[in-house]
Structure formats: C-alpha cells, structure tokens
N, C-alpha and C positions, 0 to 999 in steps of 0.2 A: 552444558557441555556433554559430549558423549562419554560413555564408559570407556575405560582404557587402563593402561598400565598405572599402578598406584603412584610410583615415583613421578612419572610423567604428568599425571593429573595434579600432583602436589605442586610441581613446578609451574604448571599452567595456572593453578589457582593463585599462587604468589604473584605471578606476572600480572594477572588481571587485578589483583588487589592493589598493586603498584599503579597500574594505569588508571583505575578508578580514583585513587587518591590524587593523582596528578590532575585529572579532569575536575575534581571537586575544588582543587586549589585555584583553578582558573575561573571559578564562578559557575560551573555547570551544576544545574539543579535537577536534571533528569536525563535519563538515557533511554534510547530506543533499542529494543531487542527484536531481531528478526528470527522467527521460529517456524520451521517448516515441518516438524514432527517426524519425517521419515526419509530424509535424504542423508548423505554421508556425514553431515555435520550435526545431525539432530535425530538420534535414534529412539524416539518415543515408541515407534512401532517397528518390529523387525521386518515386516512386509508392509507394503502400502497399498494393498488391494482390498482392504476391508475384511480380510479373512482372519486377522488377529485382532481381537477386541482390546480395548484399554482395560487392563486388570492387573495392576502391579502386584497383587497378592498371588497371582499365578505366574506372572512372567518376571523373573528377577531383573532382566535388563531394563524393564520399565521402572522397577523400583529404584534401580541405580540412577536412571535418567531423572526421575522426579526428585530424588534426593539432591542430585547435582543442581537442579533448578533452585531448590531451597538454599543450597550453599551459595549459589551465585547471588540470590537476593540478599542473603546475610552479608556478603561482601559489599554489595551496593550500599546497604544500610550502614555498615561499619565505616565506609568511606565518607559518609555524611551526605549521600545523594538520596533523596526521598522518592522522587517520581520516576516511574517506569512506564514506557509505552511498549505494548506488545503488538507486533505485526505478524500475522500469520501469512504464509506464502506458499506458492506452489513448489513442487519438487522439480528436479531436473533429470534428464536422461542419466542412467538407465532406468529411472522410475517410470518411464512412459511405456504404455502398452498400446497395441494396435489390434484392430479388428476389421474385417471386411465391411464395407459400407452396407452390403445387402443383409448382414446379420445384425445391424444396429437399428435402433428406433429412436424417434423423438416422442415427446408427450402426445403428439397427435397421430403417430403411426409409423410404420416401417420405413426406413430409409431406402429400401429397395425401390420405392417410389420417391423420386427426388423432390416431388411437390411437398412431401412431408418434412423435408430437411433443407429448406431454403434453396432448392435447385442445385444442391451439391452433387457433383458428378464424379468426384474422385473415387477410386476403387477401395481405398482404405481410410479409416478414421483413427487418429491417435487419441489416447486418453491419458491424461495426467491424473493420478488417483486423488490428488488434492483439489481438483477442479470439477464442479458438477455439470460439465458439458464437454462435447468432443472438440477436437482440434484438427486443423487442416494440415496434413504433412507436406502438401505441396505449396504451402504458403506460410512458411516460417512458424508453423504451429500456432497461428492465430486461431481464435475460436471460429468454428464453422458458423455461418450466418452473420458474418460481418457485412455491414451495409455496402461498403465500397467493393467488396470482392464477390459476394454471392447474389447481389441484386435482391436482397431478402426483404426489402421494404420493412426493416426493423422488426421482423417476426422471430428473431432468434430465441426469445424467452420460451416460446411455444415449440419452435422447430429445431433448435440445436440438438444434436444427438444426446441421448441419455448415456451417462458414463457407467458401464457395468463394473468398473474397477474402482469406483469412488470409495474413499475411506469411510464415508457414511457420517450422517449427522450425529448419531449417538456417540460414535468414537470422537468426533470433533468436539462435541459439547463436553464429554466426560474428561478429555485430556485438558481442555481449557479450565474446567472446574478444578482439576487437580493443581494446575499452575496457579490459579487464583488462591487456592488454599495455602500454597507455599508462601505466597506473598503476605497472607494474613492468617496465620495458623490458629490464633486464639481470639477471634473477633469479639467474643463476649467479655473477655477479661484483659486483653492487652491491645495496644495500638498496633497497626500493621508494621511488619518489617519494612515494606516499601508500599507505596500507594500506586495502584494501577490507574495512572492519571489519564490514560487513553488505551482503548483496545481498537486497533486498526484491523478490523476483521479481514479485510483483503485490500491490498494497496493498489493505488493508481488504476482504479477501475475506469474504463472508457465506455460508459453506457451508451453514449451517443452513437458510436460505431457498432458496439457489440451488446445488444440488449440481452443476450444470453447471460451476461455477467450479473444481471439483476437477480439471478438465482442465489447469489450470495446474500440477498436481503430476504426475498420470498421465493422459495424453491418449489417448482412444480414437477421436478424430474426424479426426486429420490425420496419419495414419501415413505417407502418401506424401510429406509435406513434410519428413521427416527423411531426408536423403540417406545413402548407404552410409558416408559419413564418420562418421556417428553410429549405425551399425548395432548397436554393443554396448549401446545404450540403448533398443533397439526389440525387443520380444518379445511374443508372444501378442496381437498387434494393439494394443499400447499403447506410446506413447512415454513413457519414464520421464524426464520433464522435470527432476525434482529431481536424479536421479543425473547427468544430463548436465551440468547447471550446476555441481553439486559437482565433477565431473571437470574442468571448465574452470577453476574456482577453484584446484584443486590444481595443475593444469598451469602456472598462473601464480604459484605459490608463495604462495597465499592459503589461509586456513583454510576447508575445505569445509563445516564445521559452522556457518559464519556465513551460509549460505544459508537464508533464512527467508521467511515470508509473513505480513505484518502483518494484524491484525484489530482491529476497533473494540470498545471497551467498550460494553455496552448500558445506557443510562440510561432512566429512566421519567418519568412525570408525577408522581412522588412522590419526596420526599427520603429516604424510609425503606423503600420497597418492596424486598423481596428474597425469594428462595425457592430451594429446591434444584431441580436439573434431573435428567435421566435418568442422568447420569454421577455422581450424588452430589456434585456440585460446585454452585456458585452460578450461577443463571441469568444474572447479569450478565456472566459469563465465557463466554457462548455462542460468541462469535466465536473466541476462542483454543482453546476446548475442541473445537469441531468441526474446526478446522484441525489440531489434534493427532491427532484420530481419523483424518483422511484420510491423514496421513503414515504412521501405524502400522497401516494395514489394519483400522481399526476401523469402527464404524457412525456415520454422520453423517446430519443432516437433522432434521426435526421428529418427535418420538417419538409413539407412540400413547398416547391417554388423557391428554394434557397439559392443564393448566388455564391459560388465558391470564389473566395478572394484570398490569395496568399495563404492557402491552407486553412482559412477560417470559413465556417459555415455561417454565412451572413443572411439575415432576413429569413423569409419563409413563414409559413403558417402551420399551426398545429392541425394535423389531418387525422381524424379518427379511423380512416380506412387504411392508413399506411404507417402510423406510429404505434408505439407500444404504450398501453395504459397500465400502470402498476396496479395490482389487484387489491392491495391492502393499504390502509392509511395508518401511519405511525407518526408520533411527534418527532421533531428534529432533534439531533444531538445538541448539546450545548458547547460543542467544540467543532471547529471547521479545520480540516487538515488538507493543506494544499502543497504539492510538491512542485517546486519552481527553480529552474536554472535559467534565469533570464538571459536570452541570447538571440542573435540573428541567425536563423538556421542556414546551414549549407555554406558557411564561409568561416574564415578565420576572424575572430572577433577582436575588437580593440576595447580598451577601457571605456571610452566614450560610448561605444555601442551598447555594452552591457549596462552601463548606468542609465542610458536612455530607455532601453527595454524594461529594466527593473522598475523605473518610475512609471512606465505605462502599465506593466503587469500589476504592480501593487496599487496603483491608482484606480484600477478597475474593480478591485475586490470590495471596497465599501459599498459600491452600487449594488453588487450582488447581495451583500448582507442586508441592505435595506429592502431589496425586492423580496428576499426570503424571510424577513422578520427575524434575522439572526444578529441584530446589533449588539446583544448582550453576550454573544458566544465568545469563547476564547479562540483566538486565531493562531494556528500553528503553521509555519512554513516548514512542513514536516520533513522535507528532504531538500537540501540546497547545497550550494558550493561549500566544499570543505574549508576549514579554518585557514589553511594555507595550501598552496599547490606545490608539490614536490618538483624541484628543478631537475631531478634526475629523470623525470618522466618526459622524455623528448620524442615519444612516438617511435615506431619501428618502420624501417624501410619497406615499402611495398604494401604494408597494411598498418598505417598509422593508427594509434589509439591514444587519444589525449584524455581518456578517462571521463572527465566531466562532460565533454561534448563529443565523444567518440572520435571520428576521424578529423575533426576540425579543432584547431588549437584555440584554447582560451588563454587570455593573458594571465600572468602571475598575479595580477591585482584583481582578478575576478571576484574573490570574496569581499574585498573592500568596495569594489564597484557595486556589488549587490546591495550592500548596506547603504552606500551613498544614494543609489537609486531609490531605495525605500525611504530614506530621509527627505528626498527631494520630490516625492510624488505629490499629487494634487493637494491644495491647501483648503478646499471647501469642506471636505470630509475625509481627512487623511487617515490612512490605515494606521499610522503611528499613534493615533489617539485611542486605538483599541488595545486590549491586552494581547500582545503578539509575542510568540516564542519562535526563535529561529533554531532549527535543528540541522546543523551542518552534517553532511554525510561522512561517516567514518566506517572503517572495516577493520576492527581491532583484532579479529582472528587472523588476519593476513599480515604477518609480521615483516615479511620481506618482499611483498608483492610489488609489482610495478606501479599500480595505480594509487593505492592508499596504504603505504607501509607505515607502521608505527616505528618511529625512530629514523625515518628518512631513507631507509634502504641500506644496502651494503655500502660501506665506505663513507657514510654520511651520518654524523652524530646529531644533526638537527632533528627536531620532532615535527613532522609535517602533518600530524594529527592534532595540532594545537588548535585551540579555539581562541583563547585570550592569553597567550603565553606572556608572562611577566606583565600582564595587564595591557598589552599592546595589540591584541588580536582584533580582527575586524568585527567580531561579535561581542566586544566588550560592552557591558551594560552601560546605558546612559539613562537620562531621565525621560527619553522619548518612548 
C-alpha cells in the first residue's frame, strides 16, 4: 500500500487484516496481488520514466513502500494464507508519455521511415514507462505493430518503437528482488512469511497479435537498461528477462519454475465454434499456445493461410518469412495461468450459454497440455468470474457496464455456471483430473465501487466478494 497518513494507514491495515481473515475462513489458500510500481496506488518510484533508481537507502518513500509490502505479507501470513501470486502490470494515464514518430526508433532503425516501424503512419507514439514498446494513440493505445492494425506480418518484436521512458530492466529486477526478500526475509534460518507461488511477469499477453509483447520474455529494445549487475542475462543484444527473474526467485529460495506469463482464453460469438490452429491444437488456446512458443524458441504470431472463423484464427501454416521466431530457448514453467470468463461474445448470456462455453473452453485445455508436454504442470484459472455478482450492479443508462462482460449482462449465476461447465467438460482427458486452482477476480481496494465492492456497496450488507461464504459458494472445494 502507498505511504500516507499514519492513522489512515492503520485503519487500512486493520481492514485488510479483517478481509484476509474472512477469505481464509472460506477456504482461500492464496491471494493474487497486482503491483504496478508507479501509479497512484503503488508508489515504488516517484517518477516512472527510469530517472529515479530503486534505492530505498536514498529515497525514503521507497523505504516506506517496501516496508508496507512486508507488513502486508505479514498480515497474509497471520491470516493463515500461505500462497501469494504477484502480477506486475502497466501504469495508466497520466503515466503515459508521448513523442513524435520521427524522433523514435525501433531496434532496426528510425521510425521516420515507416518501414522500420511496421508501416506505422501516425504522427505521435505513446509510451507507458512500464512497457518496453510504443503504443498507438489513435488505436486505443494498443502496441504498435499489431498484426490486424498495422499489416506488420508479425514483425513487432523487431519493429515496435523503443520506449525512451522505460522504467528499465535494472529497476524492474531490483524492485522485484526487494519484494521477494520481504516475502522471505531470512531464507537461511526461517521459513518464508509467504510463498511466492507464482510470479505473473506480465498478464494476459496476446503474442499472436502483438509479437512486440515477446520483449517481456526476451527483450531486444532496452539493452542499456540492464546494468552490469545483470550482465549474465544479457547476450547477443538481448536481455533474457525470463532467466533474470527466475534467478531472483532462486536467490530468494522460491521455485524459479513458478515464473509465468498469463494469457486469456479466446471466446467467440458462438457457443460452439472451435477449430484447429497451426500448432495442431485448438484455436481457443491461442494465447497460451503462442506464449509457450515464445519461451521455447518456437514460431509465434498469425500463420499464413489461416481462416478467420468467429474471431478464431483457424488453420494456416507456420511461415518463416512472415512469423516471428523467438530467439532463445528456455524450459517451460511448471504452472499454466489462463484467464477465462467463458461467454458468448456480443450478447446477453444465459446460464446455459455460459455452462456450454465453459465446458468447451476447459475441455480444450488438456489437449494443449499434452501438445506442450505440460501434463504435470499446475493449472490456474488465474482470473475468472467473481464468487458472486453484486445485484446492485445494474449497468448505467447510455453506457452500460456489467463489469464481468462489459456492456453485456452476465447472469447472476455466472460463477456457478463457470464451475458447472468445468465439471461437465470432456470425459476422455478432463481438466478436472489435473491440479486446478480457480482464482475469482476481486478488487479489495475498491470498497464502494460499482463493480466489485467489498461489502456489497452502499445500503447492502451482503458481501459480494465471497468465494465460499458459509461453505455455499460456487468455488467450494470438492474432490474433483
């Protein structure tokens, strides 16, 4: 939590201690924490442009921030919750910077020649200092060099603009190391306060569309931002981000194979659409399939000759002239993190629709695990429907927001439908035979917000952040 008024911080701490205790009483064994390092809710850095290094001995605000991290881990431990997933994430405006396109460059040359930057013709490039690539301000700030928008032929890893405001890999690694140390202050003499059971280095990467995002694994754009301290992870003009973070996990006595990158499941505007992709897997698994390819030096991106079907990239062949080949081989994590909100896109869903899509989505995953040789991995449905949906959330006139599915309403039974679909998916190799953890989305810092209020919001005493309230929640543990 950020530094602030002492009395306010004490009240906040007591509130979180109560919440954590309530979660543990419902059978929760782990929590996920979203850390952005330098936005309004997480001030590890007073500026987020790389100009302020991570050095708590020099910057008192950083010392306060990292102490609060340790205090929070202590509260999690006291509540009886052992496992913590850390997710790092990008910031939000006003942390975004802009520069003229002509003044920016990609790893292969100046963007004043659009051929060096995926044919990008915009006049300015936006930069989020927590992302190692440029963003298109005219296209919802998606990464420049997205396949569908820039006709880039999957060349984003080489051609997306370099971010001159990037926080930098040394800062990124150092602050992560400090967080790990707070979780395990005395690894030689004492067990950890909490176990970093997963580090989600960057969430919901869409490598198929934006190969520039592969820089989160192997980065060719910010070599100078990795100091000599991390020289063993820099070679051939590439920062091996995955190896560096795994090294830090090991140094703090955590399992390096729990470093992962989450990806979303691909749903469509049909409850039945499915097809094979270029990897002989199901196209609904495109997110995790492409992520796996990046880690193991495979081919990623959109294949040649595919057939677009209900938002799925069906068929096609791997094409060395148009796809991106990852430059380094690493072993796969022993955890697979998939974010899934099974639904039929673009419509109001019924209970039956969500159950049907959930069975299809979860039924596809074992095939991917077999294809990738990950049958022994732990499976995390790393973000999914909340334990209950707040009935006060009725959308707003003119701009409806149903939170779970945006402008389209999901039924109040969506969490239970999600579990029912999981239990009813294929019988030949069911996902329920694997070690699977569901992580329903919560936003505990938002006490009275419209979407995910803790306590049900104004005028409602019910708790709609529940998981298994009184043992009756949809995610109650079973033998499956």
